[in-house]
C-alpha positions as CSV (number, residue, x, y, z in Angstrom):
1,M,0.0,0.0,0.0
2,S,1.3,3.5,-0.9
3,T,2.4,5.8,1.9
4,T,0.1,8.8,2.3
5,Y,1.5,12.2,3.0
6,R,0.0,15.4,4.4
7,V,0.6,18.0,1.7
8,M,0.3,21.7,1.4
9,G,-0.1,23.7,-1.8
10,T,0.9,27.4,-1.4
11,T,-0.7,30.0,-3.5
12,P,-0.9,33.8,-3.7
13,L,-3.7,35.5,-1.8
14,G,-6.9,35.6,-3.8
15,L,-6.2,32.4,-5.8
16,E,-7.0,29.9,-3.0
17,A,-10.4,29.0,-4.4
18,I,-9.3,28.4,-8.0
19,A,-6.2,26.4,-6.7
20,A,-8.5,24.3,-4.5
21,R,-10.8,23.7,-7.6
22,E,-7.7,22.4,-9.5
23,I,-6.7,20.1,-6.7
24,R,-10.2,18.7,-6.4
25,Q,-10.3,18.1,-10.2
26,L,-7.2,15.9,-9.7
27,G,-9.3,13.9,-7.3
28,Y,-8.0,15.1,-3.9
29,E,-10.3,16.5,-1.1
30,C,-8.8,19.6,0.4
31,T,-9.3,22.4,2.9
32,V,-8.5,26.1,2.3
33,E,-6.7,28.7,4.4
34,N,-5.2,32.0,3.6
35,G,-2.4,31.3,1.1
36,R,-2.5,27.5,1.4
37,I,-4.5,24.4,0.5
38,D,-4.1,21.3,2.6
39,F,-4.8,17.8,1.4
40,Q,-3.4,14.2,1.6
41,T,-2.0,12.2,-1.3
42,D,0.6,9.6,-2.1
43,A,3.9,9.8,-4.1
44,K,2.1,9.7,-7.5
45,G,-0.2,12.5,-6.3
46,I,2.8,14.6,-5.4
47,A,4.2,14.1,-8.9
48,R,0.8,14.8,-10.5
49,C,0.2,18.0,-8.5
50,N,3.7,19.4,-9.4
51,L,3.1,18.6,-13.1
52,W,-0.6,19.7,-13.4
53,L,-1.4,22.5,-11.0
54,R,-1.5,25.8,-12.9
55,T,-2.2,28.3,-10.0
56,V,-0.1,26.8,-7.1
57,D,3.3,28.1,-6.2
58,R,4.8,25.1,-4.5
59,I,3.8,21.6,-3.2
60,L,5.1,21.0,0.3
61,I,5.1,17.8,2.4
62,V,4.1,18.8,6.0
63,V,6.6,16.9,8.1
64,G,5.1,18.1,11.4
65,E,3.1,20.8,13.2
66,F,3.3,21.7,16.9
67,T,3.1,24.6,19.3
68,A,6.3,26.2,20.6
69,T,6.9,29.3,22.6
70,T,10.5,28.6,23.7
71,F,13.6,27.4,21.9
72,D,13.6,24.2,24.0
73,E,10.1,23.4,22.8
74,L,11.1,24.1,19.2
75,F,14.1,21.8,19.5
76,E,12.3,18.9,21.1
77,G,9.3,19.3,18.8
78,T,11.5,19.2,15.7
79,K,13.6,16.3,17.0
80,A,10.5,14.2,17.6
81,L,9.6,14.2,13.9
82,P,10.4,11.2,11.7
83,W,13.5,12.6,10.0
84,S,15.1,9.2,9.4
85,D,12.2,8.2,7.2
86,L,12.7,11.2,5.0
87,L,16.4,12.3,4.9
88,P,19.2,9.9,3.8
89,R,22.5,9.9,5.6
90,D,24.2,12.3,3.1
91,A,21.2,14.6,2.5
92,R,21.7,18.4,2.0
93,F,18.9,20.0,4.0
94,P,19.1,23.8,4.2
95,V,16.4,25.3,6.5
96,E,14.6,28.5,5.5
97,G,12.4,30.3,8.0
98,R,9.7,32.8,8.8
99,S,7.9,33.9,11.9
100,V,4.7,35.9,12.2
101,K,3.0,37.1,15.4
102,S,4.9,34.5,17.5
103,Q,7.1,34.6,20.6
104,L,9.9,33.0,18.7
105,S,10.5,36.0,16.5
106,S,14.2,35.6,15.6
107,V,14.1,33.7,12.3
108,P,17.9,33.0,12.1
109,A,17.8,31.5,15.6
110,C,14.8,29.3,14.7
111,Q,16.4,28.1,11.6
112,S,19.6,27.2,13.5
113,I,17.7,25.3,16.2
114,V,15.6,23.3,13.7
115,K,18.8,22.4,11.9
116,K,20.6,21.3,15.1
117,A,17.6,19.2,16.1
118,I,17.5,17.4,12.8
119,V,21.3,16.8,12.9
120,D,21.0,15.3,16.4
121,K,18.2,13.0,15.3
122,L,20.1,11.8,12.2
123,Q,23.4,11.4,14.1
124,Q,21.6,9.2,16.7
125,R,20.0,7.1,13.9
126,H,23.2,6.5,12.0
127,G,25.6,6.4,14.9
128,E,27.8,9.1,13.5
129,G,29.1,12.3,14.9
130,W,29.3,14.1,11.5
131,L,27.0,14.3,8.5
132,S,28.6,15.1,5.1
133,E,25.6,16.7,3.5
134,S,27.1,15.9,0.1
135,G,24.0,14.2,-1.5
136,D,20.7,15.4,-3.0
137,L,19.0,18.5,-1.9
138,Y,16.0,18.3,0.6
139,P,14.8,21.9,1.0
140,L,13.1,22.5,4.4
141,E,11.2,25.5,5.9
142,V,10.2,26.3,9.4
143,S,7.2,28.6,9.5
144,I,5.8,29.9,12.8
145,L,2.4,31.6,12.9
146,K,0.9,32.6,16.2
147,D,3.3,30.1,18.0
148,V,2.2,27.2,15.8
149,V,5.3,25.7,14.1
150,T,4.9,24.0,10.7
151,I,7.9,22.3,9.2
152,T,7.7,21.4,5.5
153,L,9.8,19.7,2.8
154,D,9.6,21.4,-0.6
155,T,8.9,18.9,-3.4
156,S,8.9,21.5,-6.2
157,G,12.3,23.2,-6.1
158,A,11.9,26.3,-8.2
159,G,8.5,27.8,-7.9
160,L,5.8,26.2,-10.1
161,H,5.3,29.5,-12.0
162,K,8.6,28.7,-13.6
163,R,7.3,26.4,-16.4
164,G,10.6,26.6,-18.3
165,Y,9.4,28.4,-21.4
166,R,9.9,32.0,-20.3
167,T,13.7,32.4,-20.5
168,K,13.6,36.1,-21.7
169,N,11.6,38.8,-20.1
170,G,10.2,42.1,-21.2
171,P,9.0,44.9,-18.9
172,A,6.6,44.1,-16.1
173,P,5.9,40.5,-16.9
174,I,2.9,38.8,-15.3
175,K,3.6,35.6,-13.4
176,E,2.6,32.4,-15.2
177,T,0.5,31.2,-12.2
178,L,-1.5,34.5,-12.2
179,A,-1.9,34.4,-16.0
180,A,-3.3,30.9,-15.7
181,A,-5.6,32.0,-13.0
182,L,-7.0,34.8,-15.2
183,V,-7.8,32.1,-17.8
184,L,-9.4,29.7,-15.4
185,L,-11.4,32.4,-13.7
186,S,-12.8,33.5,-17.0
187,R,-14.2,30.0,-17.5
188,W,-12.9,30.2,-21.1
189,E,-12.9,26.9,-23.0
190,P,-11.1,26.1,-26.3
191,H,-14.3,26.0,-28.4
192,R,-14.4,29.8,-28.1
193,P,-12.0,32.3,-29.7
194,F,-9.5,33.8,-27.4
195,A,-7.6,37.1,-27.5
196,D,-5.1,39.2,-25.6
197,I,-4.6,42.5,-27.5
198,L,-2.0,43.8,-25.1
199,C,-0.1,40.6,-24.9
200,G,3.4,41.9,-24.0
201,T,5.7,38.8,-24.0
202,G,2.7,36.5,-24.4
203,T,2.2,34.8,-21.1
204,I,-1.6,35.0,-20.9
205,A,-2.1,33.7,-24.4
206,I,0.5,30.9,-23.9
207,E,-1.2,29.8,-20.7
208,A,-4.5,29.7,-22.5
209,A,-3.0,27.6,-25.3
210,M,-1.5,25.2,-22.8
211,Y,-4.8,24.9,-21.0
212,G,-6.7,24.5,-24.2
213,R,-4.5,21.7,-25.5
214,H,-4.2,20.0,-22.0
215,V,-0.5,20.6,-21.8
216,A,0.6,20.1,-18.1
217,P,2.3,23.3,-17.0
218,G,5.2,21.3,-15.5
219,L,5.7,19.0,-18.4
220,Y,9.1,20.4,-19.5
221,R,10.8,21.1,-16.1
222,S,12.2,19.2,-13.2
223,F,11.3,19.1,-9.5
224,S,13.3,18.6,-6.3
225,A,11.3,15.5,-5.3
226,E,12.5,13.6,-8.3
227,H,15.6,12.8,-6.2
228,F,13.9,12.0,-2.9
229,D,14.9,8.5,-1.8
230,F,11.6,7.8,0.1
231,L,9.4,8.3,-3.0
232,E,9.0,5.5,-5.5
233,E,11.7,5.5,-8.1
234,G,10.5,6.5,-11.6
235,I,7.2,8.0,-10.4
236,F,7.8,11.4,-12.0
237,E,8.8,9.8,-15.3
238,E,5.6,7.7,-15.2
239,V,3.4,10.8,-14.6
240,R,5.2,12.7,-17.4
241,K,4.5,10.0,-19.9
242,E,0.8,10.0,-18.8
243,A,0.7,13.8,-19.2
244,Q,2.4,13.7,-22.6
245,S,-0.2,11.2,-23.9
246,K,-3.0,13.7,-23.0
247,V,-1.7,16.6,-25.1
248,L,-4.3,17.5,-27.7
249,P,-3.6,18.7,-31.2
250,K,-4.1,22.4,-32.0
251,S,-7.6,23.6,-32.3
252,D,-9.1,25.4,-35.4
253,V,-10.6,28.0,-33.0
254,P,-8.1,31.0,-33.0
255,I,-6.0,32.2,-30.1
256,L,-4.9,35.8,-30.9
257,A,-2.0,37.6,-29.3
258,Y,-1.5,41.2,-30.4
259,D,0.7,44.1,-29.2
260,S,1.9,47.4,-30.6
261,D,5.5,46.6,-29.7
262,P,7.3,44.5,-32.3
263,Q,10.0,43.5,-29.8
264,A,7.4,42.2,-27.4
265,I,5.8,40.1,-30.2
266,E,9.2,38.7,-31.1
267,L,9.7,37.6,-27.4
268,A,6.1,36.3,-27.2
269,Q,6.7,34.1,-30.3
270,Y,10.0,32.8,-28.8
271,H,8.2,31.9,-25.5
272,A,5.4,30.2,-27.3
273,R,7.9,28.2,-29.3
274,Q,9.6,27.2,-26.0
275,A,6.3,26.1,-24.6
276,G,5.4,24.0,-27.7
277,V,2.3,26.0,-28.6
278,E,3.5,28.4,-31.2
279,D,1.3,26.8,-33.8
280,S,-1.8,27.4,-31.6
281,I,-1.4,31.2,-31.4
282,T,-1.6,33.9,-34.1
283,F,0.7,36.8,-33.3
284,N,0.5,40.2,-34.8
285,V,1.9,43.7,-34.3
286,Q,-1.3,45.8,-33.9
287,E,-2.7,48.6,-31.8
288,A,-5.5,47.6,-29.4
289,A,-7.9,50.2,-30.7
290,V,-8.2,48.6,-34.2
291,F,-9.0,45.1,-32.9
292,Y,-12.2,44.0,-34.7
293,P,-12.2,40.2,-35.4
294,K,-14.9,38.8,-37.7
295,I,-15.8,36.1,-35.2
296,D,-18.3,36.1,-32.4
297,Y,-18.5,34.9,-28.8
298,G,-14.8,35.3,-28.1
299,C,-13.1,35.9,-24.8
300,L,-10.5,38.7,-24.4
301,I,-8.2,38.7,-21.4
302,S,-5.6,41.4,-20.9
303,N,-3.1,42.8,-18.4
304,P,-2.8,46.4,-19.7
305,P,-0.2,48.9,-18.5
306,Y,-0.9,50.6,-15.2
307,G,0.2,54.1,-14.4
308,E,3.1,52.9,-12.3
309,R,4.3,50.7,-15.2
310,L,3.8,53.1,-18.1
311,G,4.9,56.3,-16.3
312,D,2.2,58.3,-18.2
313,D,-1.2,58.2,-16.6
314,Q,-2.8,60.1,-19.5
315,S,-1.7,57.4,-21.9
316,V,-3.1,54.7,-19.6
317,R,-6.5,56.6,-19.4
318,S,-6.6,56.8,-23.2
319,L,-5.8,53.1,-23.6
320,Y,-8.7,52.2,-21.2
321,Q,-11.1,54.3,-23.1
322,E,-10.0,52.6,-26.3
323,L,-10.6,49.2,-24.7
324,G,-14.2,50.4,-23.9
325,Q,-14.7,51.3,-27.5
326,V,-13.5,47.9,-28.6
327,A,-16.0,46.3,-26.2
328,K,-18.9,48.3,-27.7
329,V,-18.3,47.0,-31.2
330,L,-17.9,43.4,-30.0
331,P,-21.2,42.8,-28.1
332,T,-20.9,39.0,-28.1
333,W,-17.4,39.0,-26.6
334,S,-16.5,38.7,-23.0
335,F,-13.8,41.0,-21.6
336,F,-11.6,40.4,-18.6
337,I,-9.1,43.1,-17.5
338,I,-6.7,43.1,-14.6
339,T,-5.5,46.6,-13.4
340,S,-4.7,48.6,-10.3
341,H,-6.2,51.8,-11.8
342,P,-8.9,53.0,-9.4
343,Q,-10.9,54.7,-12.2
344,F,-10.9,51.8,-14.7
345,E,-14.6,51.3,-14.9
346,R,-15.3,55.0,-15.5
347,L,-12.7,55.1,-18.3
348,F,-13.9,51.8,-19.8
349,G,-17.4,53.3,-19.9
350,K,-19.2,50.4,-18.1
351,R,-19.4,48.8,-14.7
352,A,-18.2,45.2,-14.5
353,E,-20.6,42.4,-13.8
354,K,-18.0,40.9,-11.5
355,K,-14.8,42.1,-9.8
356,R,-12.2,40.1,-7.9
357,K,-9.3,41.3,-5.9
358,L,-6.0,39.8,-7.0
359,Y,-2.3,40.6,-6.5
360,N,0.1,41.2,-9.3
361,A,3.7,41.3,-8.0
362,R,2.3,42.3,-4.6
363,M,0.3,45.2,-6.2
364,E,-3.4,45.0,-5.3
365,C,-5.5,44.9,-8.5
366,Q,-9.0,44.2,-9.5
367,Y,-10.0,41.7,-12.1
368,Y,-12.9,43.3,-14.0
369,Q,-15.2,40.8,-15.7
370,Y,-17.6,41.8,-18.5
371,L,-19.6,38.7,-19.3
372,G,-20.9,38.5,-22.9
373,P,-23.5,36.0,-24.1
374,L,-22.5,32.3,-24.3
375,P,-22.3,30.8,-27.8
376,P,-25.6,29.2,-28.9
377,R,-25.8,25.5,-28.4
378,Q,-25.3,23.4,-31.5
379,K,-28.5,21.7,-32.6
380,P,-28.1,17.9,-32.9
381,A,-27.9,16.6,-36.4
382,T,-31.2,15.4,-37.9
383,P,-31.1,11.5,-38.1
């Protein structure tokens, strides 16, 4: 029988619900707290979550949780955890830390004590007075919130927003996890046209294409847990092969990515090529104001410049007014715009049906949602 692990998925504030929905779609029941989703799964589930979750930052194994208000309690609580089941004799295990609203407020001291407790436990287990730490990396974190200590083992390595395709950046890029969240929150599906007419280096359109073709976001990258001795050997390779077999061919329904900056479009095409979806996206150098596709019931998602990014608030205002004019001539399209500008709705010329608070690089934004009509259902063929 497979070992079950208590697992935590971390996510930016505002994305917890959509991340929990993803986890449940993979078949795992979960509970939601601020910035985290807790659930239980086995080794294959850890691999699947790392490969498939689009809006989660990291997948962490919860090694233990206990209350500590003194350094002695922190040491003993840490030492009591089953480190010998997780860390091999030569493991490298750096300890990161953070503390919020807790009596143990010195993060460096907490990191040092947790490290010492683990070393003591492993030395007792192996009967050695020195550990080489020359083997594979096992990244640990001690997090203390209101005196509750949570010690986790990071199975992801680099954050899951690092899909591997965006190796060159333009100005003010949006994180891949947030871009994917914008797509998932729109409820867009690949039978409808899609557009980002302010695409920058292409992240939103690429995430849409990957979602539409069922490309696992972690398909082309590696994870720290691939080297963990206590997980079944070859489990990540098995899950990768499964994911590769589920990739769909490109759809005939267009995904459009336009920008007025030729260099941005060049970068966007490069990133799409790296992600393996270049043939799914039509790129073009074009001003947003002249966007008028001859197709109905599309979905437009954009992350336009904000005043802080562009450095010229009047240009931002004019751009938002242009977006409102585009919406007027495309009555069957749905529009989804993320911005921090407080007067967006007035400039766009219409109040949004829905708004959702999100954070883009720690900047508080609103995700304005203008919901057009759904495409009419196809009538069944006459027998």
